[in-house]
C-alpha positions, 0 to 999 in steps of 0.5 A: 833332174833329180835334186835334193836340198840337204840341211847342214845347219840353220840357214845353211844347206847343200844342193845335190843333183844327179843325172843317171847314166847306164851305170857301165862306168862310175860317177863323176862329181862336179863340186862347187861351194856357194859361200864367199868371203867378206867384202868391204864395199867401201873398197869396191867400185860397184856394190860387191854383191850386185853381180853387175855386168859391165864391159863384158865382165860379171863383177861381184864377190864370188865371181872367181871363188867360186860362183862362176864355176858353180854357174858353169856346173849347173848349166852343164847339168841343164845341157846334158839333160836338155840335149839328152846326152847318152851317159855311161856315168852318172853326173852328180852336182854338189854345191856345198856350204861353208867351204870358206869356213871349215868345210862343214858342207862337204863334211856333212855329205861324206858323213851324213849322205855317203850313199849319194856319192858311193862308188864315185870315181872322179871329182872336178872342183875349184883349183887351177886355171888356164894361165895367160901372160902378156895376152898369150895362153901359157898352160892349163894347170890341173891341181892333183894335190894340195897342201893342208891347212893348219891354223894355230893360235899361239898364246903367251901369258905374263904378269899384268900391270900399268903401261907406265912401268915396263915388265920385261916378261910381259905376255906381249914381250914373250909373244913378240920374242917368240914370233921373232924366232919364228920369222927367222925360221927357214923350213926345210925344202922338199919338192913333191912329185907333182911340182917336179913334174910340172916344172919339168914340163915347163922347162922348154918354155923358158927362154932363160937357159939358167931357168930352163936347166933349173926347171928341168931338175928342180930338186937338184937346182934347189941344192945350189945356194945361189940358184936356190936364192933366185928360185925361191924369190918366186913366192909361189915356187917357194910355197910349192917346195916347203911348209909355210906359215904366215902370221895373220893376227895379233892381239894384246890389251884392249886398253893402251895403258894396261899390260895384258895378262895374255897376248896371242898371235894367229898363224896360217900354216900350210903343210906339204904332202908327207908332213903331219900336223903333229910333226909340224907342231913339234918342230914349231915348239922347238923354234918358239923356244918357250915351253910356257907358250900355249898352242891352240889348234883352230883347224887342221887337215892332212895334205892329199893328192891324186894320181895324174895318170887317169882317164879324167886327166887324159880327157882334159889333155885331149880337149886341150889339145883340140882347142890349143894344140901347142899349150901344155896341160900341167899337173900342179899342187895347190898351195892352199886347200879346198874341199877336194881333200875330204873327197880324196880321203874317201877314195875319189880322184879329185882335180882342181880345174877351172878352165878360165883364161886368167892372167896374174892381175885377174887371179889377184881379184879372187878374195880381193877388191872388184872380183870379176869374171869375163862372160867369155871365160864362162862360155869357154869353161862351159864348152871345155868341161862339156867336151871333157864329160863327153870324152870321159863318157 
């Protein structure tokens, strides 16, 4: 298999591999990232980087996010080559660095090696999964759009002094006052098309007649105060229909008896398609209501989406129907963000789809303690995506 190692930064590299088709159809990219988030070994039942196989599960940081998928993609490439599958499309594997830290690996592919992906039509990446509830497969989710990340630092300044003499307009007090206004802010509701379609498809699965009717027309349901309160109690649905923000860090003085000259908070905001970072920041300044606060942008991107009516979606639906005839394939919006956004911006249809059968408990292990992925899920995802490639071919 044709491969290249592409340097991104000292000690950081991307893997590129390609199997050539006859060129009668445009290429498919299999995208994964090789970096992981940190892990506190004291909170794990096994060493977090051991990759230990136990009770039918591979345990380790990255098992779900996303070295499990990377392993599936690599094995797919080996199978296609070993079985000498006749391909109309080139199949390109990209395993990139630093997705968890700004996406410099994917960015370098687009900026410095655009020739390697030129003309690609489709891309499969991390994102949605096959959802299980009470041991029963509920749906296959395919994310066709995602919110954008806007990471901010809010900095307040004020007079310094000794902690024994309170100062009303200290940096910490000004920051806390602003954050209280922020915490009380209810951002407007807006239902993206993919979200509306996804809930409409799920409506028939609801045994509760109220939810069945609400899901059938989510935008209309959210206009009714009592029903809106019930629906938005679902934290996932809430994040799917509005811009969100989370206060994730606070910093003031290093010494307990010193009033600091500055204090800051970090904010993780996620923006719906149709919103811009500049527009959200303008609204945020109005809510904070303190013109002397400084807002620093740590990371910013634009929301992106792809059509749900493509040959790739049709292939996924066809394979799912063969394996699970009564299970829906539902287009979704990812409430976080991935490297898919960077490739959508250059005209590639990108879907987040990892056909692992997971319930909420397993999903919560991603970025959490004792992250794991079952061997059976690895096998199932491998077989499913192999069939998708054959259908797409």
